[in-house]
C-alpha positions in Angstrom: 0.0 0.0 0.0 2.9 2.4 0.7 4.4 1.9 -2.7 1.1 3.1 -4.3 1.2 6.8 -3.2 4.1 7.9 -5.5 2.1 6.6 -8.5 -1.0 8.4 -7.3 1.0 11.6 -6.7 2.6 11.4 -10.2 -0.8 10.8 -11.9 -2.3 13.7 -10.0 0.5 16.1 -11.0 0.3 14.9 -14.7 -3.4 15.5 -14.6 -3.0 19.0 -13.2 -0.3 19.9 -15.7 -2.6 18.7 -18.6 -5.5 20.7 -17.2 -3.5 23.9 -16.9 -2.3 23.7 -20.5 -5.7 22.8 -21.8 -7.3 25.8 -20.1 -5.6 28.2 -22.4 -6.8 26.2 -25.4 -3.5 26.8 -27.2 -3.9 30.5 -27.1 -1.0 32.9 -26.2 -2.1 35.4 -23.6 -0.1 38.5 -22.9 -0.9 40.0 -19.5 0.8 43.1 -18.4 0.0 45.1 -15.3 -0.5 48.9 -15.6 -0.8 51.3 -12.7 -4.0 52.9 -14.1 -6.7 51.9 -16.5 -5.9 55.0 -18.6 -2.3 53.7 -19.2 -3.6 50.3 -20.0 -6.1 51.8 -22.5 -3.4 53.9 -24.1 -1.1 50.9 -24.5 -3.9 48.9 -26.1 -4.8 51.7 -28.5 -1.1 51.9 -29.5 -1.0 48.2 -30.1 -4.1 48.2 -32.1 -2.8 51.0 -34.4 0.5 49.1 -35.0 -1.1 45.8 -35.8 -1.1 45.0 -39.5 -4.8 44.7 -40.5 -4.0 42.4 -43.4 -2.3 39.8 -41.2 -4.5 39.8 -38.1 -8.1 39.7 -37.2 -8.7 42.5 -34.6 -11.5 42.5 -32.1 -11.7 45.3 -29.5 -13.9 43.8 -26.8 -13.7 46.6 -24.3 -11.4 49.5 -23.5 -8.9 47.2 -21.8 -9.3 44.1 -23.9 -7.9 43.6 -27.4 -8.1 40.3 -29.2 -5.7 39.6 -32.0 -5.8 36.5 -34.1 -3.3 35.7 -36.8 -5.0 34.9 -40.1 -3.7 31.7 -41.5 -3.4 30.8 -45.2 -5.7 27.9 -44.7 -8.6 30.0 -43.4 -11.2 30.2 -46.2 -12.2 33.7 -47.2 -15.5 34.7 -48.8 -15.2 35.3 -52.6 -17.8 36.4 -55.0 -18.1 34.3 -58.2 
């Protein structure tokens, strides 16, 4: 019975590691702390202006939340025929 606890501990740690990586769903999240909401908003405004519109999908969800998604070549685009 005493030789079982290292396996249980290892299995639990592996499960926690997997759950932590799955929670982000493969997305990269950049989190930076700013002293004030105004500074945060100004930094996001600047980032939005500098982002190339033809390479990224840009979604401004709120004053302090900017979502950027790289457009891949495999993403289908709507074309008129």
